[in-house]
C-alpha positions in Angstrom: 177.2 -62.3 -9.8 180.1 -62.1 -12.1 183.7 -62.1 -10.8 186.0 -59.1 -11.5 187.9 -61.0 -14.2 184.8 -61.9 -16.1 183.6 -58.2 -15.9 187.0 -57.0 -17.2 186.8 -59.5 -20.2 183.3 -58.4 -21.1 184.3 -54.7 -20.9 187.3 -55.4 -23.1 184.9 -56.5 -25.9 183.1 -53.1 -26.0 185.2 -51.6 -28.8 184.7 -54.8 -30.8 180.9 -54.7 -30.3 180.8 -51.1 -31.3 182.5 -52.0 -34.6 181.0 -55.4 -35.4 177.8 -55.4 -33.4 175.3 -55.3 -36.3 177.3 -58.0 -38.2 177.2 -60.2 -35.1 173.4 -59.7 -34.6 172.7 -60.2 -38.3 174.5 -63.5 -38.2 172.8 -64.4 -35.0 169.3 -64.1 -36.5 170.5 -66.1 -39.6 171.7 -68.9 -37.4 168.8 -68.9 -35.0 166.0 -68.9 -37.6 167.9 -71.4 -39.6 167.8 -73.8 -36.7 164.5 -72.7 -35.2 162.2 -71.4 -37.9 159.3 -71.7 -35.5 160.5 -68.5 -33.8 159.5 -66.6 -36.9 156.0 -66.9 -35.4 157.1 -64.4 -32.7 159.6 -62.1 -34.3 158.5 -59.2 -36.5 159.4 -60.2 -40.1 159.3 -56.5 -41.3 161.8 -55.4 -38.7 164.1 -58.3 -39.7 163.9 -57.5 -43.4 164.6 -53.8 -42.8 167.5 -54.5 -40.4 165.8 -52.6 -37.5 165.8 -55.6 -35.1 169.5 -56.4 -35.8 170.5 -52.8 -35.1 168.4 -52.7 -31.9 169.8 -55.9 -30.6 173.3 -54.7 -31.3 172.6 -51.6 -29.3 171.3 -53.7 -26.4 174.3 -56.1 -26.4 176.7 -53.1 -26.5 174.9 -51.4 -23.6 175.0 -54.7 -21.6 178.7 -54.9 -22.1 179.2 -51.2 -21.1 177.2 -51.6 -17.9 177.9 -55.2 -17.1 179.2 -54.1 -13.6 176.1 -51.9 -13.1 173.1 -53.5 -14.7 170.8 -51.3 -12.7 171.7 -48.6 -15.1 170.0 -50.4 -18.0 167.0 -51.5 -16.0 164.7 -49.1 -17.8 165.8 -50.6 -21.1 165.3 -54.1 -19.7 161.7 -53.2 -18.7 160.9 -51.6 -22.0 162.1 -54.7 -23.9 160.3 -56.9 -21.4 157.0 -55.2 -22.2 157.5 -56.1 -25.8 158.5 -59.7 -25.0 155.4 -60.2 -22.8 153.1 -58.8 -25.5 154.7 -61.1 -28.1 154.7 -64.2 -25.9 158.4 -64.7 -25.4 158.9 -67.3 -22.6 161.8 -68.5 -20.4 162.4 -71.5 -22.7 163.4 -69.2 -25.6 166.3 -67.7 -23.7 168.7 -70.7 -24.0 168.1 -70.8 -27.7 168.9 -67.1 -28.1 172.0 -67.4 -25.9 173.4 -70.4 -27.8 173.1 -68.7 -31.2 174.4 -65.3 -29.9 177.6 -67.0 -28.8 177.8 -68.9 -32.1 177.4 -65.6 -34.0 180.2 -64.0 -31.9 182.5 -66.9 -32.6 181.5 -67.0 -36.3 182.1 -63.2 -36.9 185.2 -62.7 -34.7 186.9 -66.0 -35.5 190.1 -66.6 -33.6 189.7 -63.3 -31.8 186.8 -64.8 -29.9 188.9 -66.9 -27.5 187.4 -69.6 -25.3 187.9 -67.1 -22.4 185.8 -64.4 -24.1 183.1 -66.9 -25.1 183.0 -68.3 -21.6 182.7 -64.8 -20.1 179.9 -63.9 -22.5 178.1 -67.1 -21.6 178.2 -66.1 -17.9 177.1 -62.6 -18.7 174.3 -63.7 -21.0 172.9 -66.0 -18.3 172.9 -63.2 -15.8 171.1 -60.8 -18.2 168.6 -63.5 -19.3 167.8 -64.2 -15.6 167.0 -60.5 -15.2 164.7 -60.5 -18.2 162.9 -63.7 -17.2 162.3 -62.4 -13.7 160.9 -59.1 -14.9 158.8 -60.8 -17.5 157.4 -63.4 -15.1 155.9 -60.5 -13.0 154.4 -59.0 -16.2 152.9 -62.3 -17.3 151.4 -62.8 -13.9 150.0 -59.3 -13.7 148.5 -59.5 -17.3 146.7 -62.7 -16.5 145.5 -62.0 -13.0 144.3 -58.4 -13.2 140.6 -57.7 -13.7 139.7 -58.6 -17.2 143.2 -60.0 -17.9 144.1 -63.1 -19.8 147.0 -65.3 -21.0 148.4 -65.2 -24.5 146.1 -64.0 -27.2 142.3 -63.5 -26.8 139.7 -63.4 -29.6 138.2 -59.9 -30.2 135.5 -59.0 -32.6 135.9 -56.0 -34.9 132.9 -54.1 -33.7 133.4 -51.0 -35.8 135.8 -50.0 -38.6 136.1 -46.3 -39.2 138.1 -44.6 -42.0 139.8 -41.6 -40.3 141.9 -40.3 -43.3 143.3 -41.4 -46.6 145.8 -43.5 -44.8 144.5 -44.3 -41.3 141.6 -46.4 -40.2 140.4 -47.1 -36.7 139.3 -50.5 -35.4 137.0 -50.8 -32.3 137.7 -54.2 -30.8 135.4 -56.0 -28.3 136.0 -59.4 -26.7 134.2 -62.3 -28.4 133.3 -63.8 -25.0 131.6 -60.5 -23.8 133.6 -60.6 -20.6 135.5 -57.7 -19.1 138.8 -56.4 -20.6 142.0 -55.3 -18.9 142.4 -51.6 -18.4 145.6 -49.9 -19.6 147.6 -46.7 -19.1 147.4 -44.1 -21.8 150.3 -44.6 -24.2 150.3 -48.4 -24.1 149.7 -50.8 -27.0 148.3 -54.2 -27.8 149.7 -56.9 -30.1 147.6 -58.3 -32.9 148.4 -61.8 -34.2 147.6 -62.4 -37.8 147.5 -65.8 -39.6 147.4 -65.8 -43.4 146.5 -68.6 -45.7 149.4 -70.2 -47.6 151.9 -68.7 -45.2 153.9 -70.9 -42.7 154.3 -68.3 -40.0 152.1 -65.9 -38.1 152.7 -62.1 -38.1 152.5 -60.1 -34.8 152.2 -56.3 -34.9 151.9 -53.9 -32.0 149.5 -50.9 -32.2 149.1 -48.1 -29.7 145.6 -47.7 -28.2 144.1 -44.5 -29.5 141.3 -43.9 -27.0 141.1 -43.4 -23.3 140.9 -46.5 -21.0 137.8 -47.5 -19.2 135.7 -48.3 -22.2 134.2 -51.7 -23.2 136.5 -51.8 -26.3 140.0 -51.2 -27.4 140.6 -48.8 -30.3 143.6 -48.9 -32.6 144.1 -46.5 -35.5 146.3 -48.1 -38.1 148.2 -46.5 -40.9 148.3 -48.2 -44.3 152.0 -48.8 -45.1 152.6 -48.4 -48.8 155.6 -48.7 -51.1 156.8 -51.5 -53.3 158.2 -54.4 -51.2 157.5 -52.6 -47.9 157.3 -55.5 -45.4 155.4 -53.3 -42.9 152.5 -53.3 -45.4 151.7 -57.0 -45.1 149.6 -56.6 -42.0 148.4 -53.0 -42.3 147.1 -53.5 -45.8 145.3 -56.6 -44.8 143.7 -54.7 -41.9 142.6 -52.0 -44.2 141.4 -54.1 -47.1 140.7 -57.6 -45.8 139.3 -57.2 -42.3 135.6 -56.4 -42.0 133.3 -55.6 -39.1 132.4 -58.8 -37.4 135.8 -60.4 -38.1 138.0 -61.8 -35.3 141.4 -60.6 -34.3 143.7 -62.2 -31.7 144.8 -59.6 -29.2 147.3 -59.5 -26.3 146.8 -57.7 -22.9 148.0 -54.1 -23.2 151.7 -53.4 -22.5 154.3 -50.7 -22.7 156.2 -48.3 -20.6 155.6 -45.1 -22.6 152.8 -43.9 -20.4 151.2 -40.7 -19.2 152.0 -39.7 -15.6 148.6 -38.8 -14.2 150.1 -38.2 -10.7 151.5 -34.9 -11.9 149.4 -31.8 -12.4 151.9 -29.7 -14.2 151.1 -28.8 -17.9 151.6 -31.5 -20.5 152.6 -31.0 -24.1 151.8 -33.8 -26.6 153.7 -33.7 -29.9 153.1 -36.1 -32.8 153.9 -36.7 -36.4 151.8 -38.8 -38.7 150.4 -41.9 -37.1 152.4 -41.1 -34.0 149.3 -39.3 -32.8 147.7 -42.5 -31.7 149.1 -42.8 -28.2 148.8 -39.0 -27.9 145.0 -39.3 -28.5 144.8 -41.7 -25.6 146.8 -39.3 -23.4 144.7 -36.2 -24.4 141.4 -37.9 -23.8 142.5 -39.2 -20.4 143.8 -35.8 -19.2 140.4 -34.3 -20.1 138.5 -37.1 -18.4 140.4 -37.5 -15.1 142.4 -34.3 -14.8 140.0 -31.6 -16.2 142.0 -28.8 -14.6 145.4 -29.9 -16.0 146.6 -27.8 -19.0 147.3 -29.8 -22.1 148.7 -28.7 -25.5 148.2 -31.0 -28.4 150.6 -30.4 -31.4 150.3 -32.5 -34.5 152.4 -32.5 -37.7 151.0 -34.0 -40.9 151.6 -33.7 -44.6 148.1 -32.2 -45.2 144.4 -32.5 -44.3 143.9 -35.6 -46.4 146.1 -37.8 -44.2 145.3 -36.0 -40.9 143.3 -38.4 -38.8 141.1 -37.8 -35.7 141.2 -34.0 -36.1 137.5 -33.7 -35.2 138.1 -35.4 -31.9 140.9 -33.0 -31.0 138.9 -30.0 -32.1 135.9 -31.0 -29.9 138.2 -31.1 -26.9 139.8 -27.7 -27.6 136.5 -26.1 -26.7 137.7 -26.6 -23.1 139.7 -23.8 -21.6 142.5 -26.1 -20.5 143.1 -27.6 -23.9 144.9 -26.0 -26.8 145.8 -27.6 -30.2 148.0 -26.7 -33.1 148.2 -28.4 -36.5 151.3 -28.2 -38.7 151.0 -29.1 -42.4 154.1 -29.2 -44.5 152.3 -29.6 -47.8 148.8 -28.2 -47.4 146.2 -28.6 -50.1 144.1 -25.8 -51.6 141.2 -26.9 -49.5 143.4 -26.9 -46.4 144.1 -23.2 -47.0 140.5 -22.4 -48.1 139.0 -23.9 -44.9 141.8 -23.0 -42.5 142.4 -26.6 -41.5 145.9 -25.9 -40.1 147.7 -23.4 -38.0 151.2 -23.4 -39.3 152.7 -24.3 -42.7 156.0 -26.2 -42.3 157.6 -28.1 -39.4 157.6 -27.7 -35.6 160.6 -25.7 -34.7 162.5 -24.8 -31.6 161.6 -21.2 -32.0 157.9 -22.0 -32.2 158.1 -24.2 -29.1 159.9 -21.6 -27.1 157.1 -19.1 -27.9 154.0 -21.3 -27.5 154.7 -23.8 -24.7 155.8 -23.8 -21.1 159.3 -25.2 -21.5 160.1 -24.7 -17.8 157.2 -26.6 -16.2 155.6 -28.9 -18.8 156.2 -32.6 -19.4 156.7 -33.4 -23.1 155.5 -36.6 -24.8 156.2 -37.2 -28.4 156.0 -39.9 -31.0 156.3 -40.1 -34.8 158.7 -40.9 -37.6 162.4 -41.1 -36.5 163.4 -37.8 -38.2 160.5 -36.0 -36.5 161.5 -37.4 -33.1 165.1 -36.5 -33.5 164.2 -32.9 -34.4 161.8 -32.6 -31.4 164.3 -34.2 -29.0 167.0 -31.8 -30.2 164.8 -28.8 -29.9 163.7 -29.6 -26.4 167.2 -30.1 -25.2 168.3 -26.9 -26.8 165.5 -25.2 -24.9 166.9 -26.6 -21.7 164.1 -29.0 -20.9 165.3 -31.5 -18.4 165.5 -35.2 -19.4 163.1 -36.3 -16.7 160.4 -34.2 -18.5 161.1 -35.6 -21.9 159.2 -38.8 -22.8 159.1 -40.6 -26.2 158.3 -43.9 -27.9 159.6 -45.6 -31.0 157.2 -47.6 -33.1 159.2 -50.8 -33.5 162.6 -51.7 -32.0 164.3 -49.1 -29.9 166.5 -46.5 -31.7 168.8 -43.7 -30.7 167.6 -40.1 -31.0 171.2 -38.9 -30.5 172.5 -40.4 -33.7 
């Protein structure tokens, strides 16, 4: 435990972290990768290049300082990050490296303002926080390996089937090369894929939501092709689309993640997605139908048009059930979309539409998609008076803030 003086020193740095947090974390990654380039085998290069990881870490450090005297308050954040760490293979020996370079970055950015007293206080605080992460992650590693069908690290899976779902999304059905059982998962969770490219020094790890219900002899991921000149996210997704064939091998981690469907509740559930954000929602939808056939579920998906709308046939097959309703929003429908009535609403999901069509007083809401979509949905639900404990969401990539 930290003494009161150390706590007060840490809290005194909150305004500084609010102002200089991203500068500190940017410098931190520069220093750490300069001294330990091998860690680029673990960290997402795309998130680094786009500044998302730096921003997310700055937010985490800021929250740690704010709640240094009540770390229980940020335990959900710790667990969410720990899931990511476990799926990437971050181990206890990495934490001293991170701590050393974080303190160096604070000193480097703040200069003389970072007194020995402040650096010492942050060293104590970091060790306390690191111990919390290590403890939580140790349990996760143990569970991942010892559960039925579990394993350590990355396991070799065969691409059993590759199915084009739309102009931009392709599904991959993955079965273990050793033909042994695979770990189950909770709808909403993801797996990590480790890619190794010729003539590149470092591996690339990407996390993809599982898009089918658990209990199968395969995992399914549905991957969007990331396009755009210089888009670092496209390095792996384009290779999966263009370079990976049926019969190829992918290295896969045990499923992880805390954005999960609560199947202990029987109240209505509303699943809202934008673009490729529908992947965890598909897993949730199929699971509700399979194990909670009497539970009402509403599936709402927003896409540009029918050309990029994936997995619609699977959703439409399930809407034949009395308990399942679906609505498709297209903001730029094609002539064929109009001709064949492929969508329900032209435009975007609005607060007014939600108020009219869903049970805002009883339902649990799960949503995922591009950040602007998620901010709009979160704002609409709060304006409708939906309580926070019934609002569930996931960012693809580092955590963000929907309140910004």
